[in-house]
C-alpha positions in Angstrom: 5.7 1.1 -21.0 3.4 4.0 -22.1 1.2 2.9 -25.0 -2.3 2.7 -23.6 -5.1 5.2 -24.0 -6.1 5.8 -20.4 -9.7 6.8 -19.5 -9.9 9.2 -16.5 -13.1 8.5 -14.7 -13.8 11.4 -12.4 -17.5 11.0 -11.4 -18.0 7.3 -10.9 -20.2 7.7 -7.8 -22.8 9.7 -9.8 -22.4 8.4 -13.3 -23.6 4.8 -13.8 -21.9 4.7 -17.2 -18.5 5.3 -15.7 -19.0 2.4 -13.2 -20.2 0.1 -16.0 -17.2 1.1 -18.1 -14.7 0.3 -15.3 -16.4 -3.0 -14.5 -16.4 -4.0 -18.2 -12.7 -3.2 -18.5 -12.0 -5.7 -15.7 -14.3 -8.3 -17.1 -12.5 -8.0 -20.5 -9.0 -8.5 -18.9 -8.0 -4.8 -18.6 -6.4 -2.8 -15.9 -8.3 -0.3 -13.7 -6.7 2.0 -11.0 -9.1 2.5 -8.2 -9.1 4.2 -4.8 -9.1 2.3 -1.5 -9.1 3.5 2.0 -5.3 2.8 2.1 -3.8 3.7 -1.3 -4.8 3.6 -4.9 -4.8 0.0 -6.3 -3.9 -1.3 -9.7 -6.6 -3.8 -10.3 -7.3 -6.7 -12.6 -9.5 -9.8 -12.6 -7.9 -12.1 -10.0 -9.1 -15.2 -12.0 -7.5 -14.0 -15.3 -3.9 -15.1 -15.6 -3.1 -12.8 -18.5 -4.8 -9.8 -16.8 -2.7 -10.5 -13.6 0.4 -10.7 -15.7 -0.3 -7.2 -17.1 -0.2 -5.8 -13.6 3.4 -6.9 -13.2 4.2 -5.4 -16.6 2.5 -2.1 -15.9 4.3 -1.7 -12.5 7.7 -3.2 -13.5 7.0 -5.5 -10.5 9.2 -8.6 -9.8 7.4 -11.8 -10.5 8.1 -13.3 -7.1 6.2 -10.5 -5.3 2.6 -11.7 -4.7 -0.5 -9.6 -5.1 -3.4 -8.9 -2.7 -6.8 -10.1 -3.8 -9.7 -7.8 -2.9 -13.2 -9.3 -2.3 -16.5 -7.7 -1.4 -17.4 -9.7 1.8 -16.6 -12.6 4.1 -19.1 -14.6 2.1 -16.7 -14.5 -0.9 -13.7 -15.9 1.0 -14.3 -19.4 -0.3 -14.0 -18.3 -3.9 -10.3 -17.5 -3.4 -9.2 -19.3 -0.2 -9.7 -22.6 1.6 -9.2 -24.2 5.0 -9.9 -20.8 6.6 -9.1 -20.9 10.4 -11.6 -19.6 12.9 -9.1 -17.0 14.1 -9.0 -15.6 10.5 -12.8 -15.3 10.5 -12.7 -13.6 13.8 -10.2 -11.0 12.6 -12.0 -10.4 9.4 -15.3 -9.9 11.3 -13.6 -7.3 13.5 -11.4 -5.4 11.0 -13.2 -5.7 7.7 -14.2 -4.0 5.6 -11.0 -2.1 6.2 -7.2 -1.9 5.9 -6.5 -5.5 6.9 -5.2 -8.5 4.9 -4.8 -12.1 5.8 -2.6 -14.7 4.0 -4.6 -17.9 3.6 -4.4 -21.2 1.8 -5.1 -20.6 -1.9 -8.2 -21.8 -3.8 -7.1 -23.5 -7.0 -9.2 -21.0 -9.0 -6.6 -18.3 -8.3 -3.8 -18.4 -10.9 -0.2 -19.0 -9.7 0.9 -15.7 -11.1 -1.3 -13.9 -8.6 0.4 -15.6 -5.6 3.9 -15.7 -7.1 3.7 -19.5 -7.2 2.9 -19.8 -3.5 0.1 -22.1 -2.2 -1.2 -19.1 -0.2 -3.1 -16.0 -1.2 -3.4 -12.6 0.5 -7.0 -11.5 0.8 -8.6 -8.3 2.0 -12.1 -6.6 2.1 -11.8 -2.9 1.3 -14.1 -0.3 2.8 -13.8 2.5 0.3 -17.2 3.0 -1.4 -15.7 3.1 -4.9 -13.7 -0.1 -4.4 -16.8 -1.8 -3.1 -19.0 -0.6 -6.0 -16.4 -1.9 -8.4 -16.2 -5.3 -6.8 -20.0 -5.5 -6.7 -20.6 -4.3 -10.3 -17.8 -6.5 -11.8 -18.7 -9.5 -9.7 -15.0 -10.4 -9.6 -12.3 -10.7 -7.0 -9.8 -8.0 -7.9 -6.0 -8.6 -7.7 -4.5 -5.2 -6.9 -1.1 -4.0 -5.6 -0.5 -0.3 -5.1 -0.8 1.7 -8.3 2.8 2.9 -8.5 5.8 1.9 -10.6 7.7 -0.6 -8.5 9.8 0.9 -5.7 8.1 4.3 -5.9 5.9 5.8 -3.2 2.3 4.5 -3.4 -0.3 7.0 -4.7 -2.8 8.3 -2.2 -4.4 10.9 -4.5 -5.9 10.8 -8.0 -3.2 13.1 -9.3 -0.5 10.8 -7.9 -2.2 7.8 -9.5 -2.4 9.6 -12.9 1.3 10.6 -12.7 2.3 7.0 -12.0 -0.1 5.1 -14.3 -1.4 7.2 -17.1 -0.5 5.4 -20.4 0.1 2.1 -18.6 -3.5 1.2 -17.7 -7.0 1.3 -19.3 -8.7 3.5 -16.7 -8.0 5.5 -13.5 -10.9 6.3 -11.2 -10.9 9.5 -9.2 -11.7 8.9 -5.5 -10.0 11.9 -3.9 -7.5 11.4 -1.1 -7.1 8.0 0.6 -8.2 8.1 4.2 -5.4 5.9 5.7 -2.5 6.6 3.4 -0.5 3.5 4.2 -1.0 0.0 2.8 -3.0 -2.5 4.8 -1.8 -4.6 7.7 -0.9 -8.1 6.5 -1.0 -11.1 8.8 -0.6 -14.9 8.4 -1.8 -17.6 10.7 0.4 -20.7 10.4 -0.6 -23.2 13.1 -2.8 -20.6 14.8 0.3 -18.4 15.4 -0.4 -14.9 14.2 2.4 -13.3 12.2 2.4 -9.6 11.3 4.1 -9.6 7.9 3.5 -5.9 7.2 2.3 -3.3 9.8 -0.5 -0.9 9.0 -3.4 1.0 10.5 -4.7 -2.2 12.2 -2.1 -2.3 14.8 -0.5 -5.1 16.9 -2.2 -3.6 19.9 -5.6 -3.8 18.2 -5.1 -7.4 17.1 -4.1 -8.4 20.6 -7.3 -7.0 22.0 -9.3 -9.3 19.7 -7.3 -12.4 20.2 -6.4 -12.1 23.8 -3.6 -14.4 24.9 -4.9 -17.5 23.1 -2.8 -16.9 19.9 0.9 -16.0 20.0 1.6 -12.9 17.9 4.9 -12.3 16.1 6.3 -9.3 14.2 8.1 -10.9 11.3 11.1 -9.0 10.0 11.1 -8.1 6.3 13.9 -7.9 3.7 15.5 -11.4 3.9 12.9 -13.5 2.2 14.0 -15.5 -0.9 10.3 -15.8 -1.8 8.1 -13.2 0.1 4.8 -14.5 1.3 3.3 -10.9 1.3 3.8 -7.7 -0.5 6.3 -5.3 1.1 8.6 -8.0 2.6 11.6 -8.2 0.2 12.1 -5.4 -2.3 12.9 -1.7 -2.0 9.7 0.3 -1.6 8.3 3.8 -1.2 11.4 5.6 -2.5 11.2 9.1 -4.0 13.9 10.4 -6.3 15.7 12.3 -3.5 17.6 10.1 -1.0 15.8 9.8 2.4 17.5 10.0 5.8 15.9 9.4 9.2 16.5 11.6 12.2 15.2 11.2 15.8 16.3 14.8 16.6 17.2 17.8 14.5 20.9 18.4 14.6 21.5 21.6 12.6 25.3 21.6 12.8 25.5 18.0 11.6 23.0 18.6 8.8 24.9 21.6 7.6 28.2 19.7 7.8 26.8 16.7 5.8 24.8 18.4 3.2 26.2 22.0 2.9 24.0 24.2 0.8 22.1 21.4 -0.9 18.3 21.9 -1.0 16.8 19.8 1.8 13.2 18.8 2.4 12.2 18.1 6.0 9.1 16.2 7.1 8.4 16.1 10.8 6.1 16.3 13.8 8.1 18.3 16.3 11.5 19.5 15.0 12.6 23.0 16.0 14.4 24.0 12.8 16.1 27.3 12.2 14.8 29.0 9.0 16.9 28.5 5.9 16.3 29.4 2.2 17.7 25.9 1.3 15.0 24.0 3.2 11.5 23.0 2.5 9.6 22.1 5.7 6.4 20.1 5.9 5.0 19.4 9.4 2.3 17.0 10.5 -0.2 17.5 13.3 -0.4 13.9 14.5 0.8 10.4 13.7 -2.4 9.8 11.7 -1.7 12.9 9.7 1.9 11.7 9.2 0.7 8.3 7.9 -2.0 9.7 5.6 0.2 12.3 4.0 3.7 10.5 4.0 3.7 9.3 0.4 2.2 12.5 -1.0 4.8 14.6 0.9 7.7 12.5 -0.5 6.4 13.1 -4.0 5.7 16.8 -3.4 9.3 17.3 -2.1 10.6 15.7 -5.3 8.6 18.1 -7.3 10.0 21.0 -5.3 13.4 20.0 -6.4 14.9 19.0 -3.1 18.1 17.0 -3.2 17.9 15.4 0.3 14.8 14.4 2.4 15.1 14.2 6.2 12.2 12.5 7.9 11.5 12.5 11.7 11.6 9.0 13.2 8.8 8.2 15.5 8.2 5.6 18.3 7.4 2.2 16.9 4.1 1.8 18.6 0.6 1.8 17.2 0.5 3.4 13.7 4.0 4.6 14.4 5.2 1.1 13.7 3.8 1.2 10.2 5.2 4.7 9.5 8.7 3.5 10.5 8.3 0.4 8.4 7.7 2.6 5.3 10.4 5.1 6.2 13.0 2.5 6.9 12.4 1.1 3.4 12.3 4.5 1.8 15.6 5.4 3.5 17.4 2.1 3.2 18.2 2.6 6.9 20.2 5.8 6.4 20.2 8.2 9.4 21.5 11.6 10.2 
């Protein structure tokens, strides 16, 4: 699918005409790619069934994979959700606006296609100033998954978004690099029992501080859901062209034995790797740096022509849990 003329809106914070244009596209049922603090989103009017359907077409996204609905404030929750538990309000008040999503009972105004036929809807309140301007100007809740073709790494820069979606959408807004770089944390609250459906920058540890011991908290495994209740739970995600392998330690002899003289890209925090003309190394300074630049690095290594990508595994604690969630999906569990 590459048949749309795509407007590239590069100055939306300073040009009222660009903002008006983007908002009008959404009101008229079109698709707008916009930056959030997590990744770039592929947005449409969440109340427009046809517009939501066009998201799935542009991405090549399976129809049973629900979308996240973005709203401007807690005051707007009742427009898309109902029967909102007090613990959800407490979590929204603490972590929003920000990279945090809650699955709630769906308001009937939200079309079934947005929620993949479920009676629940995933809702979040983004903090990125452009996302918030777009929500305010359009006056709409915006359904928006990540702005990548299904299964690919999510775009975290304008150039990545253009590479993925030019010709598939009506407009792409330039918002620079995304601050977080990984999709939002997603939780559900069945019977006041908090389930983390997708880890993100709002960590299990942070949620526990807010809720104390009054609400049990469960990390729900992904991958086996016949009908996923949240994005990122069932299908292959975040995969570059080159196959990805995970490694806890660098084993030079083993790498050479497995891959010979194939060109290898390595992304890591602390590997001590002997120099080689067949290797491209990209190192990160911290876990936050790893998270922010993971998807861009996977795409950059593809563009460098690497045939194999080896990524350092990290401790599944704090933001490390979200990093490993994405790397395990990108690698399909392959290790070296």
